[in-house]
C-alpha positions in Angstrom: 2.7 36.2 102.3 3.5 39.7 101.1 3.0 40.4 97.4 5.0 43.0 95.4 3.9 42.9 91.7 6.7 44.0 89.4 5.3 43.9 86.0 8.7 44.0 84.2 10.1 41.0 86.4 6.8 39.1 85.8 7.3 39.4 82.0 10.7 38.2 82.2 9.9 35.2 84.4 7.3 34.3 82.0 9.8 34.1 79.2 8.3 37.3 77.5 9.9 40.6 76.5 9.9 43.3 79.1 9.6 46.4 77.1 10.8 49.8 78.6 10.8 53.4 77.6 13.4 56.0 78.7 12.4 59.2 80.3 14.5 62.1 79.2 12.1 65.0 78.9 9.1 64.0 81.1 9.0 65.6 84.5 5.4 64.9 85.6 3.9 61.9 87.3 1.2 61.4 84.5 3.9 60.0 82.3 3.6 56.8 84.1 0.0 56.3 83.2 0.6 57.5 79.7 3.4 55.0 79.0 1.3 52.2 80.6 -1.5 53.0 78.2 1.0 52.7 75.4 1.8 49.1 76.5 5.2 49.6 78.0 6.1 47.4 81.0 8.8 49.6 82.6 10.1 53.1 82.8 13.8 53.7 82.5 14.1 56.8 84.8 17.5 58.2 84.1 19.5 60.1 86.7 22.8 59.3 85.0 22.3 61.6 82.0 20.2 64.7 81.9 18.9 67.0 84.6 16.1 65.0 86.3 16.5 65.1 90.1 15.7 62.5 92.7 12.5 64.0 93.9 11.0 64.0 90.4 12.3 60.4 89.8 10.5 59.3 93.1 7.2 61.2 92.2 7.2 59.4 88.9 8.1 56.0 90.6 5.1 56.5 93.0 2.8 57.1 90.1 4.2 54.1 88.2 3.4 51.8 91.2 -0.3 53.0 90.8 -0.3 52.7 87.2 1.0 49.1 87.0 4.3 49.9 85.2 7.7 49.1 86.8 9.8 52.1 87.8 13.5 51.4 87.2 16.0 54.2 88.0 19.5 54.4 86.5 22.1 56.2 88.8 25.6 57.3 88.0 28.2 54.5 88.6 29.1 54.3 92.4 26.2 56.5 93.6 24.7 53.9 95.9 23.3 56.6 98.2 21.2 57.9 95.3 20.3 54.4 94.4 18.9 53.4 97.8 17.1 56.6 98.2 15.3 55.9 94.8 14.5 52.4 96.2 13.2 53.9 99.5 11.1 56.2 97.3 9.4 53.5 95.3 11.7 52.3 92.5 11.3 48.5 91.6 14.9 48.4 90.4 18.1 50.0 89.9 20.4 50.3 86.8 24.1 50.6 87.5 26.2 51.6 84.5 29.7 50.7 83.5 30.0 47.3 85.4 33.2 45.6 84.3 34.0 42.9 86.9 32.3 40.4 89.2 33.8 42.3 92.1 31.9 45.5 91.1 28.7 43.3 90.7 29.1 42.0 94.3 29.6 45.5 95.5 26.2 46.5 93.7 24.3 43.6 95.4 25.9 44.4 98.8 24.6 48.1 98.5 21.2 47.5 97.2 19.9 44.2 98.9 18.7 44.1 102.6 20.4 41.5 104.7 21.2 38.7 104.5 21.7 39.3 100.7 23.4 42.6 101.3 23.8 45.5 103.7 21.3 48.1 102.6 19.9 50.1 105.5 16.3 49.6 106.5 13.8 52.4 106.1 10.2 52.1 107.3 7.2 52.5 105.2 7.9 50.9 101.8 5.9 52.3 98.9 6.6 49.2 96.9 4.3 47.4 99.4 1.7 50.2 99.5 3.0 51.3 102.9 1.3 48.3 104.5 2.2 47.3 108.0 4.1 44.1 108.1 6.9 42.4 110.0 10.1 44.0 108.8 11.9 40.8 108.0 9.0 39.7 105.8 8.7 43.2 104.0 12.5 43.3 103.3 12.6 39.8 102.0 9.7 40.6 99.6 11.6 43.6 98.3 14.8 41.7 97.9 13.1 38.9 95.9 11.1 41.1 93.6 13.3 44.1 92.7 15.4 44.1 89.6 19.1 44.7 89.9 20.5 45.6 86.4 24.2 45.7 85.6 25.0 47.6 82.4 28.1 46.1 80.4 29.6 48.8 78.1 33.1 47.7 77.5 35.0 44.7 76.0 36.2 43.9 79.4 32.6 43.7 80.8 31.7 41.3 77.9 34.7 39.2 78.6 33.5 39.0 82.3 29.9 38.4 81.4 29.9 34.9 82.8 31.4 35.8 86.1 29.2 38.8 86.5 26.1 36.8 85.7 27.2 34.3 88.3 26.9 36.8 91.2 23.8 36.1 93.3 21.5 39.1 93.3 22.3 40.4 89.8 19.1 40.0 87.8 19.9 41.5 84.3 23.0 42.1 82.2 22.1 44.9 80.0 24.5 45.8 77.1 24.8 49.6 76.6 25.3 49.2 72.8 26.4 52.7 71.9 29.1 53.0 74.6 30.2 49.4 73.8 30.8 50.3 70.2 32.9 53.3 71.1 34.9 51.2 73.4 35.4 48.6 70.6 36.6 51.4 68.3 33.6 51.0 65.9 31.5 53.9 67.1 27.8 53.7 66.2 28.2 50.4 64.2 25.4 48.8 66.1 24.9 45.9 63.6 28.6 45.0 63.6 29.4 41.3 63.9 31.5 42.1 67.0 28.4 43.6 68.6 26.4 40.5 67.7 29.0 38.3 69.2 28.8 40.4 72.4 25.1 39.8 72.7 25.7 36.1 72.1 28.2 35.9 74.9 25.9 37.8 77.2 22.8 35.7 76.4 24.8 32.6 77.0 26.1 33.8 80.3 22.6 34.7 81.5 21.1 31.4 80.4 23.8 29.5 82.2 23.1 31.4 85.5 19.3 31.8 85.2 19.6 35.6 84.7 18.2 37.9 81.9 19.9 39.7 79.0 19.0 43.3 78.3 19.7 45.8 75.5 19.8 49.5 75.2 20.8 51.7 72.3 19.5 49.7 69.5 16.2 51.1 68.2 15.9 50.1 64.6 13.6 47.3 63.6 16.4 45.4 62.1 18.5 45.6 65.2 15.7 44.8 67.5 14.8 41.7 65.6 18.4 40.5 65.3 19.3 40.8 69.0 15.9 39.7 70.4 16.3 36.7 68.1 19.6 36.0 69.9 17.7 36.0 73.2 17.6 39.4 74.7 14.5 39.9 76.8 14.6 43.3 78.7 14.3 45.9 76.0 15.0 49.6 76.3 13.0 50.5 73.2 13.8 54.3 73.0 13.0 57.4 75.0 10.2 59.9 75.3 12.2 62.4 73.2 12.7 60.2 70.3 9.0 59.2 70.3 8.0 62.9 70.5 10.3 63.8 67.6 9.3 61.0 65.4 5.6 61.6 65.9 6.0 65.3 65.4 8.0 65.0 62.3 5.5 62.6 60.8 2.7 64.9 61.6 4.3 68.1 60.0 5.2 66.1 57.0 1.7 64.9 56.5 0.3 68.4 56.8 2.9 69.8 54.5 2.0 67.3 51.8 -1.8 68.1 52.3 -1.0 71.8 51.9 0.8 71.4 48.6 
C-alpha cells in the first residue's frame, strides 16, 4: 500500500496540535528545513496575500516534502486552477478562504479531489509519492486520503453554516480567519471578544460532530492561543516569518542598546 506521510495530518489524527507558520517574506527552499528545525508541523504558503508566485510555492513545497514538514498552500477564493497546480507541484493541502456555505464547500472538494470523490484532472509523477511508479488508481487514492482540504470561515454567515460545511465529505478542517471575522462582525481587532469565543465554540462543536478538525488563524497572543486551544482548536497558524523576524530583531537591538548604556 502506498504511503504518503503528512506530518500535519498525523498530528491531527493523534489528537495533537498541528502547529503552522505562515510564509510572507521567505522566497527560498531552505525555509522549509529551518522551520522544521524550529519544530513546526506545516507551512502556510500564502498565494492569496503578498507577491509570492506559484513556482516559488512549488519549490518550497518540494523542499518541505524532503524536510518532513507539510506544505499547505492558500490560494485566492475560486482559483482552483492555481490550487490544483500547487497540488501537482507537491502541496499536501490547500486552504480556500471565504467559504460561507456548504455549496461552496462541495465545489472545493469537487475541484481538489480525484475521482470518485471529485473531478480533479490526473497528472502523472506525483511528488507527494516521491515520483514512485504506481498504479494510477492507487496513487490518486493515497493522495485523496492524506491531503488536507481547509475551508476558511471568515463571516458570521460562515459560522452559522459551520455544521453544514463540516458535514461535507472531503472537507478536513474548518479554520477561522479571526481578523476578518471580527471585521465582518463589526468588532475589528477584538480577538478576545465573547462573540469570537462563541464562534470558536460553534465551529469546534461542528467539527467534533462530523469528525473534522477546527483551525485558527490571526490569534497570536499567549492569552488568545490558550483560550481557543482550550475550546478545542487543533490546527494552529501560529504567526508568520515576518512577525518572528521582527520580534527577534527588536529583542536583539533592545538588549544591545541596554548593554551600551
